[in-house]
C-alpha positions as CSV (number, residue, x, y, z in Angstrom):
1,M,-300.2,-54.4,-26.7
2,R,-298.3,-51.1,-26.2
3,T,-300.0,-49.6,-29.3
4,L,-303.4,-50.6,-27.9
5,L,-302.7,-48.8,-24.6
6,I,-301.5,-45.8,-26.3
7,F,-304.6,-45.8,-28.6
8,I,-306.8,-45.9,-25.4
9,T,-304.8,-43.3,-23.8
10,G,-305.2,-41.0,-26.8
11,F,-308.8,-41.8,-27.0
12,V,-309.3,-40.8,-23.2
13,L,-307.3,-37.6,-23.8
14,G,-309.3,-36.8,-26.9
15,L,-312.5,-37.2,-24.9
16,I,-311.2,-34.8,-22.3
17,L,-309.9,-32.3,-24.7
18,A,-313.2,-32.3,-26.6
19,E,-315.1,-31.8,-23.5
20,L,-312.9,-28.9,-22.4
21,I,-313.2,-27.3,-26.0
22,N,-317.1,-27.7,-25.8
23,I,-317.2,-26.1,-22.3
24,F,-315.1,-23.0,-23.4
25,G,-317.1,-22.9,-26.6
26,F,-320.3,-22.9,-24.5
27,L,-319.0,-20.2,-22.1
28,L,-317.7,-18.0,-25.0
29,Y,-320.2,-18.4,-27.6
30,D,-323.2,-19.8,-25.8
31,Q,-323.2,-22.8,-28.1
32,T,-321.4,-26.1,-28.1
33,I,-318.6,-26.7,-30.6
34,G,-318.9,-30.2,-32.1
35,L,-315.7,-32.2,-32.5
36,T,-317.2,-35.4,-33.8
37,F,-314.3,-37.8,-34.4
38,F,-311.6,-36.0,-32.3
39,P,-311.2,-38.7,-29.6
40,I,-310.9,-41.5,-32.4
41,L,-308.3,-39.4,-34.4
42,M,-306.5,-38.5,-31.3
43,G,-306.0,-42.2,-30.4
44,V,-305.2,-43.3,-34.1
45,G,-302.7,-40.2,-34.3
46,L,-301.0,-41.2,-31.0
47,A,-300.8,-44.9,-32.0
48,C,-299.3,-44.0,-35.3
49,L,-296.9,-41.7,-33.8
50,D,-295.7,-44.3,-31.4
51,L,-295.3,-46.8,-34.2
52,L,-293.2,-44.3,-36.4
53,L,-291.0,-43.4,-33.4
54,R,-290.4,-47.1,-32.6
55,R,-289.5,-47.8,-36.2
56,K,-287.3,-44.8,-36.5
57,S,-285.4,-45.8,-33.2
58,K,-284.8,-49.3,-34.5
59,L,-283.1,-48.0,-37.8
60,P,-279.3,-47.9,-37.6
61,N,-277.5,-44.7,-37.0
62,F,-275.2,-44.2,-39.9
63,K,-273.5,-41.1,-38.5
64,S,-272.0,-43.0,-35.7
65,S,-270.3,-45.5,-38.1
66,L,-268.4,-42.9,-39.8
67,R,-265.8,-42.4,-37.2
């Protein structure tokens, strides 16, 4: 469930960033800059990052057992 919420959050952030990039591209170059799959890639990227960070946090810390 957490991963799904992070995917949705990344998707919404991707939409906002893509629109901001389009607005600045239109103001600077008088044409829109197309970022076709940016929201989907942002959502998948954040969901994968969350899974990797949660997996890494569950691994044992071997440095603390050396004392």
